[in-house]
Jmol script that loads the backbone (N, CA, C; Angstrom):
load data "model"
ATOM      1  N   MET A   1     -11.336 -10.273  21.426  1.00  0.00           N
ATOM      2  CA  MET A   1     -12.682  -9.778  21.540  1.00  0.00           C
ATOM      3  C   MET A   1     -12.955  -8.831  20.375  1.00  0.00           C
ATOM      4  N   LYS A   2     -14.055  -9.063  19.704  1.00  0.00           N
ATOM      5  CA  LYS A   2     -14.458  -8.192  18.599  1.00  0.00           C
ATOM      6  C   LYS A   2     -15.453  -7.158  19.127  1.00  0.00           C
ATOM      7  N   VAL A   3     -15.092  -5.872  18.996  1.00  0.00           N
ATOM      8  CA  VAL A   3     -15.935  -4.767  19.439  1.00  0.00           C
ATOM      9  C   VAL A   3     -16.289  -3.937  18.214  1.00  0.00           C
ATOM     10  N   GLY A   4     -17.562  -3.724  18.011  1.00  0.00           N
ATOM     11  CA  GLY A   4     -18.015  -2.895  16.903  1.00  0.00           C
ATOM     12  C   GLY A   4     -18.235  -1.473  17.360  1.00  0.00           C
ATOM     13  N   VAL A   5     -17.831  -0.521  16.541  1.00  0.00           N
ATOM     14  CA  VAL A   5     -18.039   0.899  16.831  1.00  0.00           C
ATOM     15  C   VAL A   5     -18.804   1.498  15.656  1.00  0.00           C
ATOM     16  N   ILE A   6     -19.866   2.215  16.007  1.00  0.00           N
ATOM     17  CA  ILE A   6     -20.709   2.832  14.992  1.00  0.00           C
ATOM     18  C   ILE A   6     -21.190   4.179  15.535  1.00  0.00           C
ATOM     19  N   SER A   7     -21.481   5.102  14.654  1.00  0.00           N
ATOM     20  CA  SER A   7     -22.067   6.375  15.074  1.00  0.00           C
ATOM     21  C   SER A   7     -22.810   6.982  13.893  1.00  0.00           C
ATOM     22  N   ASP A   8     -23.500   8.057  14.179  1.00  0.00           N
ATOM     23  CA  ASP A   8     -24.179   8.840  13.150  1.00  0.00           C
ATOM     24  C   ASP A   8     -25.122   8.002  12.287  1.00  0.00           C
ATOM     25  N   THR A   9     -25.885   7.138  12.936  1.00  0.00           N
ATOM     26  CA  THR A   9     -26.870   6.356  12.195  1.00  0.00           C
ATOM     27  C   THR A   9     -28.080   7.199  11.806  1.00  0.00           C
ATOM     28  N   HIS A  10     -28.360   8.246  12.575  1.00  0.00           N
ATOM     29  CA  HIS A  10     -29.444   9.186  12.257  1.00  0.00           C
ATOM     30  C   HIS A  10     -30.753   8.472  11.922  1.00  0.00           C
ATOM     31  N   GLY A  11     -31.060   7.420  12.680  1.00  0.00           N
ATOM     32  CA  GLY A  11     -32.321   6.712  12.508  1.00  0.00           C
ATOM     33  C   GLY A  11     -32.323   5.649  11.432  1.00  0.00           C
ATOM     34  N   LEU A  12     -31.173   5.375  10.832  1.00  0.00           N
ATOM     35  CA  LEU A  12     -31.097   4.384   9.760  1.00  0.00           C
ATOM     36  C   LEU A  12     -29.947   3.425  10.034  1.00  0.00           C
ATOM     37  N   LEU A  13     -30.277   2.157  10.214  1.00  0.00           N
ATOM     38  CA  LEU A  13     -29.257   1.136  10.402  1.00  0.00           C
ATOM     39  C   LEU A  13     -29.222   0.280   9.141  1.00  0.00           C
ATOM     40  N   ARG A  14     -28.241   0.545   8.321  1.00  0.00           N
ATOM     41  CA  ARG A  14     -28.139  -0.129   7.016  1.00  0.00           C
ATOM     42  C   ARG A  14     -27.794  -1.607   7.179  1.00  0.00           C
ATOM     43  N   PRO A  15     -28.268  -2.451   6.265  1.00  0.00           N
ATOM     44  CA  PRO A  15     -27.951  -3.878   6.321  1.00  0.00           C
ATOM     45  C   PRO A  15     -26.444  -4.149   6.311  1.00  0.00           C
ATOM     46  N   GLU A  16     -25.691  -3.308   5.610  1.00  0.00           N
ATOM     47  CA  GLU A  16     -24.239  -3.477   5.567  1.00  0.00           C
ATOM     48  C   GLU A  16     -23.623  -3.260   6.953  1.00  0.00           C
ATOM     49  N   ALA A  17     -24.171  -2.326   7.712  1.00  0.00           N
ATOM     50  CA  ALA A  17     -23.684  -2.079   9.070  1.00  0.00           C
ATOM     51  C   ALA A  17     -24.019  -3.256   9.967  1.00  0.00           C
ATOM     52  N   VAL A  18     -25.229  -3.773   9.849  1.00  0.00           N
ATOM     53  CA  VAL A  18     -25.631  -4.941  10.643  1.00  0.00           C
ATOM     54  C   VAL A  18     -24.712  -6.119  10.329  1.00  0.00           C
ATOM     55  N   ALA A  19     -24.423  -6.333   9.059  1.00  0.00           N
ATOM     56  CA  ALA A  19     -23.536  -7.431   8.668  1.00  0.00           C
ATOM     57  C   ALA A  19     -22.134  -7.237   9.236  1.00  0.00           C
ATOM     58  N   ALA A  20     -21.640  -6.011   9.230  1.00  0.00           N
ATOM     59  CA  ALA A  20     -20.298  -5.734   9.753  1.00  0.00           C
ATOM     60  C   ALA A  20     -20.232  -5.951  11.263  1.00  0.00           C
ATOM     61  N   LEU A  21     -21.339  -5.747  11.951  1.00  0.00           N
ATOM     62  CA  LEU A  21     -21.375  -5.897  13.403  1.00  0.00           C
ATOM     63  C   LEU A  21     -21.653  -7.335  13.843  1.00  0.00           C
ATOM     64  N   ASP A  22     -22.017  -8.184  12.916  1.00  0.00           N
ATOM     65  CA  ASP A  22     -22.290  -9.577  13.236  1.00  0.00           C
ATOM     66  C   ASP A  22     -21.053 -10.227  13.862  1.00  0.00           C
ATOM     67  N   GLY A  23     -21.249 -10.907  14.960  1.00  0.00           N
ATOM     68  CA  GLY A  23     -20.143 -11.574  15.635  1.00  0.00           C
ATOM     69  C   GLY A  23     -19.448 -10.721  16.684  1.00  0.00           C
ATOM     70  N   CYS A  24     -19.861  -9.472  16.828  1.00  0.00           N
ATOM     71  CA  CYS A  24     -19.269  -8.612  17.853  1.00  0.00           C
ATOM     72  C   CYS A  24     -19.701  -9.088  19.232  1.00  0.00           C
ATOM     73  N   GLU A  25     -18.796  -8.954  20.178  1.00  0.00           N
ATOM     74  CA  GLU A  25     -19.119  -9.289  21.560  1.00  0.00           C
ATOM     75  C   GLU A  25     -19.646  -8.069  22.305  1.00  0.00           C
ATOM     76  N   GLN A  26     -19.347  -6.878  21.803  1.00  0.00           N
ATOM     77  CA  GLN A  26     -19.854  -5.617  22.331  1.00  0.00           C
ATOM     78  C   GLN A  26     -19.968  -4.641  21.171  1.00  0.00           C
ATOM     79  N   ILE A  27     -20.887  -3.690  21.336  1.00  0.00           N
ATOM     80  CA  ILE A  27     -21.039  -2.622  20.341  1.00  0.00           C
ATOM     81  C   ILE A  27     -21.034  -1.289  21.071  1.00  0.00           C
ATOM     82  N   ILE A  28     -20.334  -0.320  20.492  1.00  0.00           N
ATOM     83  CA  ILE A  28     -20.321   1.052  20.983  1.00  0.00           C
ATOM     84  C   ILE A  28     -20.977   1.928  19.926  1.00  0.00           C
ATOM     85  N   HIS A  29     -22.027   2.660  20.324  1.00  0.00           N
ATOM     86  CA  HIS A  29     -22.626   3.643  19.425  1.00  0.00           C
ATOM     87  C   HIS A  29     -22.240   5.012  19.963  1.00  0.00           C
ATOM     88  N   ALA A  30     -21.516   5.779  19.158  1.00  0.00           N
ATOM     89  CA  ALA A  30     -20.947   7.049  19.610  1.00  0.00           C
ATOM     90  C   ALA A  30     -21.795   8.266  19.235  1.00  0.00           C
ATOM     91  N   GLY A  31     -23.099   8.118  19.231  1.00  0.00           N
ATOM     92  CA  GLY A  31     -23.979   9.271  19.127  1.00  0.00           C
ATOM     93  C   GLY A  31     -24.571   9.561  17.769  1.00  0.00           C
ATOM     94  N   ASP A  32     -25.520  10.505  17.780  1.00  0.00           N
ATOM     95  CA  ASP A  32     -26.394  10.794  16.650  1.00  0.00           C
ATOM     96  C   ASP A  32     -27.110   9.513  16.225  1.00  0.00           C
ATOM     97  N   ILE A  33     -27.824   8.970  17.193  1.00  0.00           N
ATOM     98  CA  ILE A  33     -28.512   7.691  17.048  1.00  0.00           C
ATOM     99  C   ILE A  33     -29.720   7.835  16.130  1.00  0.00           C
ATOM    100  N   GLY A  34     -30.581   8.776  16.470  1.00  0.00           N
ATOM    101  CA  GLY A  34     -31.737   9.045  15.622  1.00  0.00           C
ATOM    102  C   GLY A  34     -33.033   8.429  16.098  1.00  0.00           C
ATOM    103  N   GLY A  35     -32.996   7.493  17.025  1.00  0.00           N
ATOM    104  CA  GLY A  35     -34.232   6.918  17.548  1.00  0.00           C
ATOM    105  C   GLY A  35     -33.970   5.660  18.336  1.00  0.00           C
ATOM    106  N   PRO A  36     -34.868   5.344  19.257  1.00  0.00           N
ATOM    107  CA  PRO A  36     -34.671   4.179  20.114  1.00  0.00           C
ATOM    108  C   PRO A  36     -34.693   2.853  19.369  1.00  0.00           C
ATOM    109  N   GLU A  37     -35.316   2.822  18.219  1.00  0.00           N
ATOM    110  CA  GLU A  37     -35.355   1.571  17.454  1.00  0.00           C
ATOM    111  C   GLU A  37     -33.954   1.145  17.005  1.00  0.00           C
ATOM    112  N   ILE A  38     -33.078   2.098  16.786  1.00  0.00           N
ATOM    113  CA  ILE A  38     -31.689   1.775  16.426  1.00  0.00           C
ATOM    114  C   ILE A  38     -31.017   1.052  17.593  1.00  0.00           C
ATOM    115  N   LEU A  39     -31.237   1.550  18.802  1.00  0.00           N
ATOM    116  CA  LEU A  39     -30.654   0.913  19.982  1.00  0.00           C
ATOM    117  C   LEU A  39     -31.215  -0.491  20.174  1.00  0.00           C
ATOM    118  N   ASP A  40     -32.503  -0.660  19.928  1.00  0.00           N
ATOM    119  CA  ASP A  40     -33.115  -1.985  20.036  1.00  0.00           C
ATOM    120  C   ASP A  40     -32.491  -2.964  19.045  1.00  0.00           C
ATOM    121  N   GLN A  41     -32.303  -2.513  17.814  1.00  0.00           N
ATOM    122  CA  GLN A  41     -31.710  -3.377  16.782  1.00  0.00           C
ATOM    123  C   GLN A  41     -30.281  -3.758  17.143  1.00  0.00           C
ATOM    124  N   LEU A  42     -29.497  -2.797  17.612  1.00  0.00           N
ATOM    125  CA  LEU A  42     -28.104  -3.071  17.958  1.00  0.00           C
ATOM    126  C   LEU A  42     -27.996  -3.978  19.182  1.00  0.00           C
ATOM    127  N   ALA A  43     -28.878  -3.781  20.155  1.00  0.00           N
ATOM    128  CA  ALA A  43     -28.846  -4.593  21.374  1.00  0.00           C
ATOM    129  C   ALA A  43     -29.190  -6.049  21.094  1.00  0.00           C
ATOM    130  N   ARG A  44     -29.875  -6.316  19.996  1.00  0.00           N
ATOM    131  CA  ARG A  44     -30.152  -7.706  19.612  1.00  0.00           C
ATOM    132  C   ARG A  44     -28.905  -8.396  19.066  1.00  0.00           C
ATOM    133  N   ILE A  45     -27.925  -7.606  18.647  1.00  0.00           N
ATOM    134  CA  ILE A  45     -26.683  -8.170  18.103  1.00  0.00           C
ATOM    135  C   ILE A  45     -25.694  -8.470  19.224  1.00  0.00           C
ATOM    136  N   ALA A  46     -25.516  -7.513  20.143  1.00  0.00           N
ATOM    137  CA  ALA A  46     -24.521  -7.658  21.218  1.00  0.00           C
ATOM    138  C   ALA A  46     -24.807  -6.637  22.312  1.00  0.00           C
ATOM    139  N   PRO A  47     -24.221  -6.835  23.502  1.00  0.00           N
ATOM    140  CA  PRO A  47     -24.348  -5.813  24.547  1.00  0.00           C
ATOM    141  C   PRO A  47     -23.902  -4.458  24.003  1.00  0.00           C
ATOM    142  N   LEU A  48     -24.620  -3.425  24.417  1.00  0.00           N
ATOM    143  CA  LEU A  48     -24.489  -2.119  23.785  1.00  0.00           C
ATOM    144  C   LEU A  48     -24.086  -1.051  24.786  1.00  0.00           C
ATOM    145  N   HIS A  49     -23.121  -0.215  24.396  1.00  0.00           N
ATOM    146  CA  HIS A  49     -22.723   0.986  25.132  1.00  0.00           C
ATOM    147  C   HIS A  49     -23.028   2.153  24.202  1.00  0.00           C
ATOM    148  N   VAL A  50     -23.661   3.192  24.754  1.00  0.00           N
ATOM    149  CA  VAL A  50     -24.121   4.258  23.866  1.00  0.00           C
ATOM    150  C   VAL A  50     -24.044   5.627  24.541  1.00  0.00           C
ATOM    151  N   VAL A  51     -23.689   6.627  23.745  1.00  0.00           N
ATOM    152  CA  VAL A  51     -23.770   8.027  24.161  1.00  0.00           C
ATOM    153  C   VAL A  51     -24.630   8.761  23.141  1.00  0.00           C
ATOM    154  N   ARG A  52     -25.210   9.863  23.599  1.00  0.00           N
ATOM    155  CA  ARG A  52     -26.026  10.639  22.659  1.00  0.00           C
ATOM    156  C   ARG A  52     -25.147  11.655  21.935  1.00  0.00           C
ATOM    157  N   GLY A  53     -25.612  12.023  20.765  1.00  0.00           N
ATOM    158  CA  GLY A  53     -24.928  13.051  19.987  1.00  0.00           C
ATOM    159  C   GLY A  53     -25.748  14.318  19.951  1.00  0.00           C
ATOM    160  N   ASN A  54     -25.233  15.334  19.307  1.00  0.00           N
ATOM    161  CA  ASN A  54     -25.920  16.621  19.243  1.00  0.00           C
ATOM    162  C   ASN A  54     -27.284  16.525  18.573  1.00  0.00           C
ATOM    163  N   ASN A  55     -27.453  15.624  17.635  1.00  0.00           N
ATOM    164  CA  ASN A  55     -28.744  15.483  16.967  1.00  0.00           C
ATOM    165  C   ASN A  55     -29.762  14.715  17.809  1.00  0.00           C
ATOM    166  N   ASP A  56     -29.313  14.101  18.899  1.00  0.00           N
ATOM    167  CA  ASP A  56     -30.222  13.389  19.797  1.00  0.00           C
ATOM    168  C   ASP A  56     -30.750  14.285  20.911  1.00  0.00           C
ATOM    169  N   LEU A  57     -30.130  15.442  21.108  1.00  0.00           N
ATOM    170  CA  LEU A  57     -30.539  16.356  22.178  1.00  0.00           C
ATOM    171  C   LEU A  57     -31.974  16.817  21.980  1.00  0.00           C
ATOM    172  N   GLY A  58     -32.714  16.874  23.062  1.00  0.00           N
ATOM    173  CA  GLY A  58     -34.090  17.329  23.009  1.00  0.00           C
ATOM    174  C   GLY A  58     -35.102  16.228  22.759  1.00  0.00           C
ATOM    175  N   ALA A  59     -34.656  15.058  22.350  1.00  0.00           N
ATOM    176  CA  ALA A  59     -35.566  13.934  22.137  1.00  0.00           C
ATOM    177  C   ALA A  59     -35.833  13.259  23.481  1.00  0.00           C
ATOM    178  N   ALA A  60     -37.091  13.023  23.789  1.00  0.00           N
ATOM    179  CA  ALA A  60     -37.458  12.438  25.078  1.00  0.00           C
ATOM    180  C   ALA A  60     -36.765  11.096  25.305  1.00  0.00           C
ATOM    181  N   TRP A  61     -36.674  10.257  24.277  1.00  0.00           N
ATOM    182  CA  TRP A  61     -36.067   8.932  24.439  1.00  0.00           C
ATOM    183  C   TRP A  61     -34.583   9.039  24.780  1.00  0.00           C
ATOM    184  N   ALA A  62     -33.930  10.138  24.379  1.00  0.00           N
ATOM    185  CA  ALA A  62     -32.484  10.283  24.561  1.00  0.00           C
ATOM    186  C   ALA A  62     -32.104  10.909  25.898  1.00  0.00           C
ATOM    187  N   GLU A  63     -33.077  11.342  26.675  1.00  0.00           N
ATOM    188  CA  GLU A  63     -32.765  11.979  27.950  1.00  0.00           C
ATOM    189  C   GLU A  63     -32.006  11.050  28.892  1.00  0.00           C
ATOM    190  N   GLN A  64     -32.266   9.754  28.802  1.00  0.00           N
ATOM    191  CA  GLN A  64     -31.593   8.789  29.673  1.00  0.00           C
ATOM    192  C   GLN A  64     -30.234   8.345  29.122  1.00  0.00           C
ATOM    193  N   VAL A  65     -29.899   8.758  27.923  1.00  0.00           N
ATOM    194  CA  VAL A  65     -28.628   8.371  27.300  1.00  0.00           C
ATOM    195  C   VAL A  65     -27.566   9.387  27.717  1.00  0.00           C
ATOM    196  N   PRO A  66     -26.432   8.927  28.250  1.00  0.00           N
ATOM    197  CA  PRO A  66     -25.400   9.873  28.698  1.00  0.00           C
ATOM    198  C   PRO A  66     -24.697  10.555  27.530  1.00  0.00           C
ATOM    199  N   ASP A  67     -24.073  11.715  27.811  1.00  0.00           N
ATOM    200  CA  ASP A  67     -23.315  12.408  26.763  1.00  0.00           C
ATOM    201  C   ASP A  67     -21.860  11.952  26.714  1.00  0.00           C
ATOM    202  N   HIS A  68     -21.427  11.228  27.750  1.00  0.00           N
ATOM    203  CA  HIS A  68     -20.115  10.580  27.714  1.00  0.00           C
ATOM    204  C   HIS A  68     -20.195   9.328  28.566  1.00  0.00           C
ATOM    205  N   LEU A  69     -19.289   8.418  28.301  1.00  0.00           N
ATOM    206  CA  LEU A  69     -19.322   7.131  28.972  1.00  0.00           C
ATOM    207  C   LEU A  69     -17.907   6.612  29.120  1.00  0.00           C
ATOM    208  N   ARG A  70     -17.599   6.123  30.291  1.00  0.00           N
ATOM    209  CA  ARG A  70     -16.319   5.463  30.529  1.00  0.00           C
ATOM    210  C   ARG A  70     -16.605   3.979  30.680  1.00  0.00           C
ATOM    211  N   ILE A  71     -15.969   3.171  29.840  1.00  0.00           N
ATOM    212  CA  ILE A  71     -16.203   1.731  29.893  1.00  0.00           C
ATOM    213  C   ILE A  71     -14.872   0.988  29.884  1.00  0.00           C
ATOM    214  N   ASP A  72     -14.930  -0.219  30.359  1.00  0.00           N
ATOM    215  CA  ASP A  72     -13.787  -1.126  30.316  1.00  0.00           C
ATOM    216  C   ASP A  72     -14.054  -2.138  29.217  1.00  0.00           C
ATOM    217  N   VAL A  73     -13.162  -2.195  28.255  1.00  0.00           N
ATOM    218  CA  VAL A  73     -13.286  -3.156  27.168  1.00  0.00           C
ATOM    219  C   VAL A  73     -12.098  -4.104  27.249  1.00  0.00           C
ATOM    220  N   ASN A  74     -12.350  -5.236  27.868  1.00  0.00           N
ATOM    221  CA  ASN A  74     -11.316  -6.270  27.975  1.00  0.00           C
ATOM    222  C   ASN A  74     -10.023  -5.726  28.596  1.00  0.00           C
ATOM    223  N   GLY A  75     -10.187  -4.904  29.657  1.00  0.00           N
ATOM    224  CA  GLY A  75      -9.034  -4.343  30.353  1.00  0.00           C
ATOM    225  C   GLY A  75      -8.576  -2.984  29.847  1.00  0.00           C
ATOM    226  N   TRP A  76      -9.130  -2.513  28.757  1.00  0.00           N
ATOM    227  CA  TRP A  76      -8.791  -1.189  28.214  1.00  0.00           C
ATOM    228  C   TRP A  76      -9.841  -0.194  28.669  1.00  0.00           C
ATOM    229  N   GLN A  77      -9.390   0.919  29.231  1.00  0.00           N
ATOM    230  CA  GLN A  77     -10.304   1.986  29.634  1.00  0.00           C
ATOM    231  C   GLN A  77     -10.615   2.851  28.410  1.00  0.00           C
ATOM    232  N   VAL A  78     -11.900   3.000  28.127  1.00  0.00           N
ATOM    233  CA  VAL A  78     -12.333   3.717  26.926  1.00  0.00           C
ATOM    234  C   VAL A  78     -13.280   4.844  27.329  1.00  0.00           C
ATOM    235  N   LEU A  79     -13.021   6.032  26.804  1.00  0.00           N
ATOM    236  CA  LEU A  79     -13.919   7.170  26.971  1.00  0.00           C
ATOM    237  C   LEU A  79     -14.674   7.337  25.658  1.00  0.00           C
ATOM    238  N   VAL A  80     -15.991   7.264  25.743  1.00  0.00           N
ATOM    239  CA  VAL A  80     -16.827   7.394  24.550  1.00  0.00           C
ATOM    240  C   VAL A  80     -17.525   8.747  24.584  1.00  0.00           C
ATOM    241  N   VAL A  81     -17.326   9.532  23.537  1.00  0.00           N
ATOM    242  CA  VAL A  81     -17.994  10.815  23.350  1.00  0.00           C
ATOM    243  C   VAL A  81     -18.399  10.917  21.888  1.00  0.00           C
ATOM    244  N   HIS A  82     -19.345  11.780  21.613  1.00  0.00           N
ATOM    245  CA  HIS A  82     -19.728  11.992  20.213  1.00  0.00           C
ATOM    246  C   HIS A  82     -18.806  12.993  19.539  1.00  0.00           C
ATOM    247  N   ASP A  83     -18.493  14.054  20.255  1.00  0.00           N
ATOM    248  CA  ASP A  83     -17.717  15.145  19.680  1.00  0.00           C
ATOM    249  C   ASP A  83     -16.364  15.235  20.389  1.00  0.00           C
ATOM    250  N   MET A  84     -15.290  15.119  19.651  1.00  0.00           N
ATOM    251  CA  MET A  84     -13.944  15.197  20.234  1.00  0.00           C
ATOM    252  C   MET A  84     -13.737  16.489  21.022  1.00  0.00           C
ATOM    253  N   ALA A  85     -14.439  17.551  20.675  1.00  0.00           N
ATOM    254  CA  ALA A  85     -14.303  18.813  21.390  1.00  0.00           C
ATOM    255  C   ALA A  85     -14.732  18.671  22.851  1.00  0.00           C
ATOM    256  N   ASP A  86     -15.555  17.668  23.159  1.00  0.00           N
ATOM    257  CA  ASP A  86     -16.011  17.443  24.529  1.00  0.00           C
ATOM    258  C   ASP A  86     -14.939  16.822  25.415  1.00  0.00           C
ATOM    259  N   VAL A  87     -13.905  16.274  24.839  1.00  0.00           N
ATOM    260  CA  VAL A  87     -12.868  15.596  25.623  1.00  0.00           C
ATOM    261  C   VAL A  87     -12.161  16.576  26.555  1.00  0.00           C
ATOM    262  N   ALA A  88     -11.871  17.763  26.090  1.00  0.00           N
ATOM    263  CA  ALA A  88     -11.189  18.756  26.927  1.00  0.00           C
ATOM    264  C   ALA A  88     -11.972  19.032  28.209  1.00  0.00           C
ATOM    265  N   ALA A  89     -13.291  19.077  28.120  1.00  0.00           N
ATOM    266  CA  ALA A  89     -14.124  19.326  29.297  1.00  0.00           C
ATOM    267  C   ALA A  89     -14.124  18.147  30.258  1.00  0.00           C
ATOM    268  N   LEU A  90     -13.690  16.995  29.794  1.00  0.00           N
ATOM    269  CA  LEU A  90     -13.702  15.783  30.619  1.00  0.00           C
ATOM    270  C   LEU A  90     -12.317  15.410  31.142  1.00  0.00           C
ATOM    271  N   LEU A  91     -11.365  16.304  31.036  1.00  0.00           N
ATOM    272  CA  LEU A  91      -9.991  15.989  31.460  1.00  0.00           C
ATOM    273  C   LEU A  91      -9.923  15.547  32.908  1.00  0.00           C
ATOM    274  N   ASP A  92     -10.722  16.128  33.787  1.00  0.00           N
ATOM    275  CA  ASP A  92     -10.701  15.706  35.190  1.00  0.00           C
ATOM    276  C   ASP A  92     -11.175  14.267  35.334  1.00  0.00           C
ATOM    277  N   VAL A  93     -12.164  13.886  34.539  1.00  0.00           N
ATOM    278  CA  VAL A  93     -12.647  12.499  34.549  1.00  0.00           C
ATOM    279  C   VAL A  93     -11.541  11.572  34.070  1.00  0.00           C
ATOM    280  N   ILE A  94     -10.861  11.964  33.017  1.00  0.00           N
ATOM    281  CA  ILE A  94      -9.803  11.132  32.450  1.00  0.00           C
ATOM    282  C   ILE A  94      -8.646  10.997  33.445  1.00  0.00           C
ATOM    283  N   ARG A  95      -8.270  12.088  34.073  1.00  0.00           N
ATOM    284  CA  ARG A  95      -7.159  12.049  35.037  1.00  0.00           C
ATOM    285  C   ARG A  95      -7.479  11.181  36.246  1.00  0.00           C
ATOM    286  N   ALA A  96      -8.751  11.057  36.591  1.00  0.00           N
ATOM    287  CA  ALA A  96      -9.165  10.262  37.749  1.00  0.00           C
ATOM    288  C   ALA A  96      -9.026   8.759  37.498  1.00  0.00           C
ATOM    289  N   TRP A  97      -8.827   8.354  36.270  1.00  0.00           N
ATOM    290  CA  TRP A  97      -8.669   6.929  35.968  1.00  0.00           C
ATOM    291  C   TRP A  97      -7.407   6.454  36.597  1.00  0.00           C
TER     292      TRP A  97
END
end "model"
wireframe off; spacefill off
backbone 0.3
color backbone group
C-alpha cells in the first residue's frame, strides 16, 4: 500500500507534490494546511486523513479538523500530530492502544 504523507502546505499545493502523491491509496496531511481548498485537492487524489497545525488554529474551516488522529494503515496503528511536542500529552491515548 502506498501512503503519501505531506504537511506544511500553507495554502499551496505544488504540482511536484501532486505528482509525488499520484497513485497513493491514502494520504496523511500532518497540519499547517492553509485552507480547505488544499483538502479538496488532496481528497481528489486519495482518501485523506488530516490534522490541523498551529497555523490553522482560529480559522473557521479548521474547527472541525482534529489536532491529533489515530488511524489504522494496513494494520499499523499510526498517531498523526503536527507538532512532536504534542505526543507527550497524548501518552494516555497511546498506552490505550
